[in-house]
Structures are given as C-alpha cells and as structure tokens.
C-alpha positions as CSV (number, residue, x, y, z in Angstrom):
1,M,-10.5,44.2,136.1
2,T,-9.7,41.3,133.8
3,P,-11.0,37.7,134.4
4,L,-7.5,36.7,135.3
5,D,-7.3,39.4,137.9
6,G,-10.6,38.2,139.3
7,A,-9.4,34.7,139.4
8,R,-6.3,35.7,141.3
9,D,-8.3,37.7,143.8
10,G,-10.6,34.7,144.3
11,I,-7.6,32.5,145.0
12,R,-6.1,35.0,147.4
13,D,-9.4,35.3,149.2
14,G,-9.8,31.6,149.4
15,I,-6.3,31.1,150.9
16,R,-7.0,33.9,153.4
17,D,-10.3,32.4,154.4
18,G,-8.7,29.0,154.7
19,I,-5.9,30.3,157.0
20,R,-8.5,32.0,159.1
21,F,-10.5,28.8,159.3
22,A,-7.4,26.8,160.4
23,F,-6.4,29.3,163.1
24,G,-10.0,29.9,164.2
25,T,-10.8,26.3,164.7
26,L,-7.5,24.7,165.7
27,T,-6.1,27.4,168.0
28,A,-7.4,29.9,170.5
29,L,-5.6,32.8,168.8
30,P,-7.9,35.8,168.2
31,V,-8.6,35.1,164.5
32,R,-12.1,35.7,163.1
33,I,-13.5,33.0,160.8
34,T,-14.9,34.7,157.8
35,R,-16.4,31.7,156.1
36,W,-17.9,28.5,157.4
37,D,-18.5,26.3,154.4
38,R,-16.9,23.3,152.7
39,A,-14.6,25.3,150.5
40,A,-13.2,27.2,153.5
41,A,-12.9,24.0,155.5
42,R,-10.9,22.4,152.7
43,A,-8.5,25.3,152.5
44,G,-8.4,25.4,156.3
45,M,-7.5,21.8,156.8
46,L,-4.8,22.1,154.1
47,S,-3.5,25.1,156.1
48,A,-3.6,23.2,159.4
49,P,0.1,22.5,159.5
50,L,0.7,26.3,159.4
51,A,-1.4,26.7,162.5
52,G,0.6,23.9,164.1
53,L,3.9,25.7,163.2
54,V,2.8,28.9,165.0
55,V,1.7,27.0,168.1
56,G,5.0,25.0,168.1
57,L,7.0,28.2,167.8
58,F,5.2,29.8,170.7
59,A,5.9,26.6,172.7
60,A,9.6,26.7,171.7
61,G,9.7,30.3,172.8
62,A,8.3,29.5,176.2
63,G,10.9,26.8,176.7
64,G,13.7,29.1,175.5
65,L,12.6,31.8,177.9
66,M,12.6,29.4,180.8
67,T,16.1,28.3,179.8
68,L,17.3,31.9,179.7
69,L,15.9,32.5,183.1
70,G,18.0,29.6,184.4
71,S,15.6,26.7,184.6
72,G,16.6,23.1,184.0
73,P,15.3,20.9,181.1
74,L,12.3,19.6,183.1
75,L,10.8,23.0,184.0
76,A,11.5,24.2,180.4
77,A,9.7,21.1,179.1
78,A,6.7,21.7,181.3
79,A,6.4,25.3,180.0
80,T,6.7,24.1,176.4
81,V,4.0,21.5,176.8
82,A,1.7,24.0,178.6
83,V,1.7,26.4,175.7
84,P,-0.1,24.2,173.1
85,A,-2.7,23.4,175.8
86,A,-3.2,27.1,176.5
87,L,-3.3,28.0,172.8
88,T,-6.1,25.5,172.2
89,R,-7.9,26.2,175.5
90,G,-7.3,22.5,176.2
91,L,-9.7,21.4,173.4
92,H,-7.4,18.8,172.0
93,L,-6.7,17.4,175.4
94,D,-10.4,17.4,176.1
95,G,-11.0,15.6,172.8
96,L,-8.3,13.0,173.7
97,A,-10.0,12.4,177.1
98,D,-13.5,12.1,175.6
99,T,-12.3,9.8,172.9
100,A,-10.6,7.6,175.5
101,D,-13.8,7.4,177.5
102,G,-15.8,6.5,174.4
103,L,-13.4,3.8,173.3
104,G,-12.9,2.5,176.8
105,S,-16.7,2.1,177.4
106,A,-16.8,-0.7,174.9
107,K,-20.4,0.3,174.1
108,P,-22.1,0.5,170.7
109,A,-21.3,3.6,168.6
110,E,-24.4,5.6,169.6
111,D,-23.9,5.1,173.3
112,A,-20.1,5.8,173.0
113,L,-20.8,9.0,171.2
114,R,-23.2,10.0,173.9
115,I,-20.6,9.4,176.5
116,M,-18.1,11.5,174.6
117,K,-20.5,14.4,174.6
118,Q,-20.9,14.5,178.3
119,S,-19.1,17.3,180.1
120,D,-17.3,15.2,182.7
121,I,-14.2,13.1,182.2
122,G,-14.2,9.4,183.1
123,P,-11.4,7.2,184.4
124,F,-10.2,6.2,180.9
125,G,-9.9,9.9,180.0
126,V,-8.0,10.8,183.2
127,I,-5.5,8.0,182.8
128,T,-4.9,8.8,179.2
129,L,-4.4,12.5,179.9
130,L,-2.0,11.6,182.7
131,F,0.3,9.4,180.6
132,V,0.2,11.5,177.5
133,L,1.2,14.7,179.3
134,L,3.9,12.8,181.2
135,A,5.2,11.4,178.0
136,Q,5.3,14.8,176.3
137,V,7.0,16.5,179.2
138,A,9.5,13.7,179.6
139,A,10.4,13.6,175.9
140,V,10.8,17.4,175.6
141,A,12.9,17.4,178.7
142,E,15.3,14.9,177.2
143,L,15.5,17.0,174.0
144,Y,16.3,20.1,176.1
145,A,18.9,18.2,178.0
146,E,20.8,17.9,174.7
147,G,20.5,21.6,174.0
148,W,17.8,24.3,173.5
149,T,17.9,23.9,169.7
150,Y,16.8,20.2,169.9
151,G,13.9,21.1,172.2
152,A,12.8,24.0,170.2
153,V,12.9,22.1,166.9
154,G,11.1,19.2,168.5
155,A,8.4,21.5,169.8
156,A,7.8,23.0,166.4
157,V,7.9,19.7,164.5
158,S,5.5,18.0,166.9
159,G,3.1,21.0,166.6
160,V,3.2,20.7,162.8
161,T,2.8,16.9,162.9
162,A,-0.2,17.2,165.2
163,R,-2.1,19.4,162.7
164,L,-0.9,17.5,159.7
165,A,-2.6,14.5,161.1
166,L,-5.8,16.4,161.0
167,T,-5.2,17.3,157.3
168,L,-5.0,13.6,156.5
169,A,-8.0,12.8,158.7
170,S,-10.1,15.2,156.6
171,R,-9.5,13.3,153.4
172,K,-12.2,11.8,151.3
173,G,-13.3,8.4,152.4
174,V,-13.3,9.2,156.1
175,P,-16.9,10.0,157.1
176,A,-18.3,12.1,160.0
177,A,-19.8,10.2,162.9
178,R,-22.4,12.9,163.5
179,P,-24.3,15.3,161.2
180,E,-23.3,18.3,163.2
181,G,-20.1,19.7,164.8
182,L,-16.6,20.3,163.5
183,G,-16.2,16.7,162.3
184,A,-19.2,17.1,160.0
185,V,-17.8,20.3,158.6
186,V,-14.3,19.1,157.7
187,A,-15.0,15.4,157.0
188,Q,-14.0,14.4,153.5
189,V,-13.1,17.9,152.3
190,V,-9.5,17.1,151.4
191,P,-8.8,15.2,148.2
192,V,-6.5,12.2,148.9
193,R,-3.8,13.2,146.5
194,T,-3.7,16.8,147.7
195,G,-3.5,15.6,151.3
196,L,-0.6,13.3,150.5
197,A,1.2,16.1,148.6
198,V,0.8,18.4,151.6
199,A,2.1,15.6,153.9
200,A,5.1,15.1,151.7
201,L,5.9,18.8,151.6
202,V,5.5,19.3,155.3
203,T,7.6,16.2,156.1
204,A,10.4,17.5,153.9
205,A,10.2,20.8,155.7
206,C,10.5,19.1,159.1
207,A,13.5,17.1,157.8
208,A,15.1,20.4,156.8
209,A,14.5,21.7,160.3
210,G,16.0,18.6,161.7
211,A,19.1,19.1,159.6
212,L,19.7,22.4,161.4
213,A,20.2,20.5,164.6
214,G,21.8,17.3,163.4
215,G,22.9,17.4,159.8
216,Y,21.8,14.6,157.5
217,G,21.2,12.2,160.4
218,G,19.0,14.8,162.1
219,A,17.0,15.3,158.8
220,V,16.3,11.6,158.5
221,H,15.5,11.3,162.2
222,H,13.0,14.1,162.1
223,A,11.3,12.9,158.9
224,L,10.9,9.4,160.5
225,A,9.5,11.0,163.7
226,V,6.9,12.8,161.6
227,L,5.9,9.7,159.7
228,T,5.8,7.7,163.0
229,G,3.5,10.3,164.6
230,L,1.2,10.3,161.5
231,G,1.2,6.5,161.4
232,A,0.1,6.3,165.0
233,A,-2.7,8.9,164.3
234,Q,-3.9,6.9,161.3
235,L,-4.1,3.7,163.4
236,L,-6.2,5.5,165.9
237,L,-8.3,7.1,163.1
238,R,-9.1,3.7,161.7
239,H,-10.1,2.4,165.1
240,C,-12.3,5.4,165.7
241,V,-14.0,5.1,162.4
242,R,-14.7,1.4,163.0
243,R,-16.0,2.0,166.5
244,F,-17.9,5.3,166.0
245,G,-18.7,5.2,162.4
246,G,-16.6,8.3,161.6
247,V,-14.8,11.3,163.0
248,T,-15.9,13.9,165.5
249,G,-14.3,17.0,166.9
250,D,-13.2,14.9,169.9
251,V,-11.6,12.4,167.6
252,F,-9.7,15.2,165.9
253,G,-8.3,16.3,169.2
254,A,-7.3,12.8,170.1
255,L,-5.5,12.5,166.7
256,A,-3.6,15.7,167.2
257,E,-2.4,14.8,170.7
258,T,-1.5,11.2,169.6
259,A,0.5,12.4,166.6
260,A,2.4,15.1,168.7
261,T,3.2,12.6,171.5
262,I,4.4,9.8,169.3
263,C,6.5,12.3,167.2
264,L,8.2,13.6,170.4
265,V,8.9,10.0,171.6
266,A,10.3,9.1,168.2
267,L,12.6,12.1,168.3
268,V,14.0,10.9,171.6
269,L,14.4,7.3,170.7
270,G,17.3,6.2,168.5
271,R,19.3,9.4,168.9
C-alpha cells in the first residue's frame, strides 16, 4: 500500500466514523458509534445535515402514507411531526423543554444548569413544547393542504435545517457550558469557514428541492426559510451562551427544534 492509498483509507474511515457519530448522537437509528473523540465529533457535526435529511425523509414518508390511506392534511401533519420525535426518542424536544425551564428560571448560570439537569419538566418547558408542536403540526398541515409534494419537501428541508443549526453551533468560539456531556464533546470542533461552507452548500440543496415544488420562486422561498430557521437558532444560541456560559446537549436540542419550527413557519408564510 502506498502512502496515498493509506491517506485515502484514512479519509474514508474518518468520513465513515463521522457519519456514524452523527446518526448515533442525533437520531435513535441503530447505528453504532465507532469513535468518540474530537476528530469524529468534527466529522459528525459536519455530517449532521445528512442525519437530518434521513429523518426528514422518514417524516415525509409517514405523511405520504397517511395521505394514501385517505387522511386529511391535519392527520398527515401529525404523523409527519411525530416521526422526528420518535427517531430521536424525544431527546430534542426534551432538550427544548429543559432549556426553556433554565432560561425561564431567571437564575444564575449554575442554578439554571442544575434545573436543566433535573428529570422533571417545569411550566416553562410544558408551555414551550405545547406551542412548538402546535406550530409544527399547523405549518405542515398547511403545506399538505397545497399538495403532498409541498408537505414532503417541507418535512425534509426542516429536518435538514434543524441539524444544520447544530453544525453551526459546534463552530469554534462557542464554548461548552459543562466539562462533560455531548455539548463538551462537540463544542468548538467545527472551523468557522468550514461550517459556513457546509451551510451554503446545504442551503443551495434545499433551494433545489424547493424548485421541484415551485420553480424559481420555490427555490428562493425554501432558501429563505432555511436561513430564517438558522437565524432564529443563532439568536437562541447567543442568548444561551450569555445565560449559561456555553452550550449543552439540552441547548442543542432546543436549537434543532427552534430551527425546524421557524423554517416550517417561514415555508408557510409569504406563499
């Protein structure tokens, strides 16, 4: 084996380990994580949108199946929204609720982080979950009302946007709030330029998907929806870093759900 062959094998192994890391940490799919280090975490967070695409396609498939069985847009939307929750075992929704409780407590960072680690969900978390899930179901139902293609593309694009927000949240300059947990493993592993390049590539791919449903206007609309979702997630990220001192696994869950929800709402508005 030549040095070039060894380098190629190393790159392939790194990509494979990164994809396993992404699916093993960001979904409940039966994927075994082969490496748990900073290099694998970097490749994994750069591969996060791919995990989001798979989750989004499963969600679109559930909505399509319900439509074929004769359900209306609302029931198809409920099935679509339920799939990402099932494929993450509710971890992102749990992270959203815990983050809402931590932020809503208005306590210092150490106390807020302790609240977030508790197993129960407080009133802020319950209210946040209620409105986020209602918004997701309502938005997807409106997309399905226009046609299955709109709902399916919306489900896939929102899934990708949710995980792309995590790629950007793992960039250098965003510290971890705790020395342990997923947040500590993935914090600051993604170079800023690389993260932005992945964001640009994924946004372009989502625009191309939007063009399938609505031509040039659909492409622009879907690209803007992705950017709007990412923008909302970045605002939440800045607030969490200011309040907690950095990111945690719960914050990552909150960012994913925020990006997905705002992306779906943006897809509905302005059509």
